[in-house]
N, C-alpha and C positions, 0 to 999 in steps of 0.2 A: 739601448739604442733605438731610435725611432726610424721606422721604415715607411716611406710615403706610399709604397705599394699596398700596404694593409689598409690604409684609409680609403683607397679608391676601389677596393674589392667590395662588391655588394652581394648579399645573399640573394638567391633566387626568390622571387615573390611567391608566397604561398597561394595555392589555388583555393577556390571557394569551398571545395569539399574538405580540404585539409584544415581550413579554418573552422569549418563546422565540426569536424572530429575533435579538434583541439577544444572547442567550446563544450562539447559533450563530455569529454574527459574532465575538464575543469569542473563542470557541474556534478559529475559523478564523484569526484573527490570531495565535494562538499557534503555528501551524504554520510550519515553515521554508519557504523559497522552493521553488517547484515543481521547479527544476533540482536542488536539494539532495535533495528527496524522491526524484526519479528516480534519482539517483546512489546513494542509500542502498538503494533497492529493487534496483538492479542488483547491488550488493555482496552484499545478502542472498541473492539468487538464486544468485550464484556460490558463496557459502559453503555454502548448503544443498545445492547440486548436488555440491560436493566431499564433503560429509559423507555424502550418500546414495550416491555412487559409492564412497567408501571402505568403507562397510559392505555394499556389494553389493545395494542395494535393487532389487527387481524385482517385477513383477506378472505374473499369468497372463493371456495374451491369449485371450479366449473364441472368437475367430473361427477361426484356423487350427489346430484340434486342440490347444489348450493350449500353444502356443509362448510362451516367456517373453519379456517385454519388459524389457530391461536399461536401467538409468539411465546416461546418459552424463555424464561429468564435463566440463562446458563450460568449466572453468577452463584446460584444456590444448588447444592448437591441434590436436593429433592427433585428439582427439575431434570437433572441429569439422570437420576434413577428412573424417572417416569418416561424418558425418551423411547425406550423399546415399546411401551404400551401405546404411545401416541403415533409412532411412525410405522407400526406393523399392521 
């Protein structure tokens, strides 16, 4: 059965803040699972480390009279084993 009262009832208009929160929730639902994000960020760090190490990226350390700080390629285990010598 059709009721004319249902057609005339209107939902209250959403406030600007509620629409903003709905948009944030919608965008958040588009993101992949947190474990997937973590894995993607780990891969991105490995790739960017490899690229920076390949091109020999370094910076000047202002503390001990301009000694250079070289970038380590964390993709290779030999770099991981040499970290305690470099950073101590």
